[in-house]
N, C-alpha and C positions, 0 to 999 in steps of 0.2 A: 917199738912202733909208737907207743904212747908218748915216750920221751920226745920223739921227733914231732909228733902232733902238737906238743906244748911249746916247741921252740918258736922264737919270733919269726914273723913271716919272711923277713929277709934271709934268715938262715935256711929255712925250708926251700926258699926259692933258689938258692945256690945249688942245692942237690938236684932239685927238679929240673932246672935249666940244663945242668950237665948231663943228667940222665936222658933228657929229651934230645940233646945234641948227639949223644952216643947211639941212641936207638932210632934216630931220624924220625922223631915224633914231635908234636907240638907240646909245650909245657903243660897246657891245660889237660891234655890226655893223661900225662904222667900224674898230675895232681889229682885228677878225679879218680883215677885207678887206685891211688893210695887211699883216698877216703872211702871208696867202696870196700876195700879190704879192712880198713879200720872200723867201719860200721859193722861189718860181719863179725869182727872180733868182739865188739860190744855185745852183740847178740849171743854169741856162743860162750862168752865168759860170764854171762849173767845167769845164775841158777833159776831166777824167776821167769826167764824166757827160753833158755836153751833147750829144755826138754819138750817144748810145746810147738816147735816149728822146724821145718826142713827147708834148706836152701835148694832151689831147683831152677830150671830154665836155662837159657842160653849162656848167661853169665857163669853159671855153675859148671857147664860143660867146658867153658874156656878157662876159668880160674882154677877149678878143682881137678880137672882131668886133662886139660890141654887138647881136647878132641877137636875143637874149632879155634881159629884165631879170630878174636873178636874184642873190640873195645868194650870194657866193662863200664856200664853206665847205670843200670838199674839192678835191683835185688828182688827176685821173685821168691816168695815164702809161702809154703803151705802150712796152715795152722792145724795142729793135731786135734782130733775130735775129743781128746782127753783134756784139752786146755780149759781153763776157767771159762764159764758161760757156755761154751760149746758142748761140754760134757752133759749139760742138762737137756740137750736136744736129741731126740731119738733119730737114728740113722735113716735118711731118705733112701738108702740103698737096700733096705730089707726087702726080701723077695715076696713076703707074704702080706703086703699092704696094697691098698687100692691106689689108683692113679691120683685121686683127689687127696688121699692122705700123704702120698709122696710129694705132691705139690705143696701141701701145708708144711711138711717137715723141711722141704727145701727153702721155703721162705723163712722159716724159723731159724734154720742154720745160717742163712745170710744175715739175718738180724743179729744173731749171736756173734757172728764174725765181725760185724760192724761195731758192736759194743765192745768186743775184745780189743780191737785195734784202738778205739778211742779212749777207753777207760782203763785198759790194762797195759797193752804194749806201749802206747805213746808215753804215758807218765813214767813208766819204768825205764824205757830207753832214754828219755830226756834226763832222768836222774843219772844214769850210767854215763851219758855223754858229758854232763857237767862235772861229774867226779873225775873222769879221765882227763878232761881238758883243764880242770882246775878253775873254770870260770863259766858264768852263765851268759857272757857277752861274746859277740862275734860269730854266733851261729844261731840257728833256730830249728825247731822241729814242730811240724803242724800237719793236720790233715790236708790232703790235696783237694782243693775246691773244685777241680775239674773232673774228679773221679765220681761218676754217678753212683757207683756201688759203695762209696764211702769206706773203702778198705785200703787206702793208700796213704802213706806218710811221706812227707818231703823233708829231708834233712839238708838245710843250707849250711854247708861246711865253711870253716874259716879259710878263705882262699888267700893265696899269696900274691895274687895279681888282680887286676881288674878294678882297682880303686880309681875313681874319677874317670878321666878321659881314656885311660888304658883299657877300660872294661870292654868296650866294643871290639877292640883289636884282638884281645886275648880270648874272648868267648864267642866270637862270630856274629856279633850284633851290637847295636847301639845300646841295648838294654837287655832285659832277661828274655827277649824274644830270640836271642841268638841260638844257633843250632847246637851248641854245647853249653848247657846251663850249669852254674856252680852249685849244684844240689844233687843229692842222691834220692832216687825214688824207690821206696820200699813198698812193693805191691803184694799185699796179703791176699790169701784166698783159703777157703775151707772145703772146696769141692774135690780137690785132688788127694792122692794118697801120700802119706808120709813115709811109706816103705815101698821098695827097699831103699836103704840109704847106707852111706859109708862115711867114716871120718876121714877127711882129706886135708893136707896142709895147703894153705892159701897164702901167697905172698904178693905184695904189690910189685910193680916193675922196678922201681928205683933200688931196692935192696939187692935185687938180682944183678943190677948194673954195678953196684959197689959192694960185693960180698965181703971184702976184707974190712970195710969201714962201717958196716952196719950190724947192729945187734938187735934182733927182733924180740921184743918183750912187752 
C-alpha cells in the first residue's frame, strides 16, 4: 500500500481508472477510498497513536464489517481517556459528582481533546505521513477551520487528477467547493467509549479489484 502511494501520479491513475471502470464507479471515489484506508494504516501502525484511539462510525461499519454499503470519506475516531492530556482529566461520567462538577469536567475533557488533536495527534501523524510518502510536498495536514470544536484534522492527499482545468470535472466543482473534496477528514472526539472493539482487516477497493497484481504492505 505504501509503495503504491509513493508511485508517480500517472502510475496510480492507471490502476485507479481501471478499477473505476470495472466497479462502475468514478475514479475520484476509488482514489479517495484508497487514501482513507492508507490514512487508517498510518494511525494503526504508529505506536504513539494506535493505542489511544478507536475507529468508529459509518465508515468503520462499511470498511471493517461490510454491514453497510457506503462510500468511505471521513474517519471518526474516539480518543481514549488514557491518552496523553486526557488522562489528567477526571471522568465526567462518575456517578457521585454534582451536575456542576460534571459540567466542569466535560469542559475540561473537551479542552484536553482539543489540545491532544493539535499538539499530539497532528504532529505525530504528519511525521508518519511524510516518512511513508518520502516527501513533505504534495500533501498537507491541518486543523479544520470550520470545526467549532477544534477536534478535526484535514489531510489533503496527493491526488492523481484535478490539476488545472481537470479539477472541476473530477471533483464535482470548479474549486474545493465540489461535492467530493480531495481530502480526508479525521474527526476526533473524547465523549464516546473505546470499547468494545475488534481488530479487523481493512482494504481499499482497487486491491480487491486486482488481487493477483497487488501486494498490500
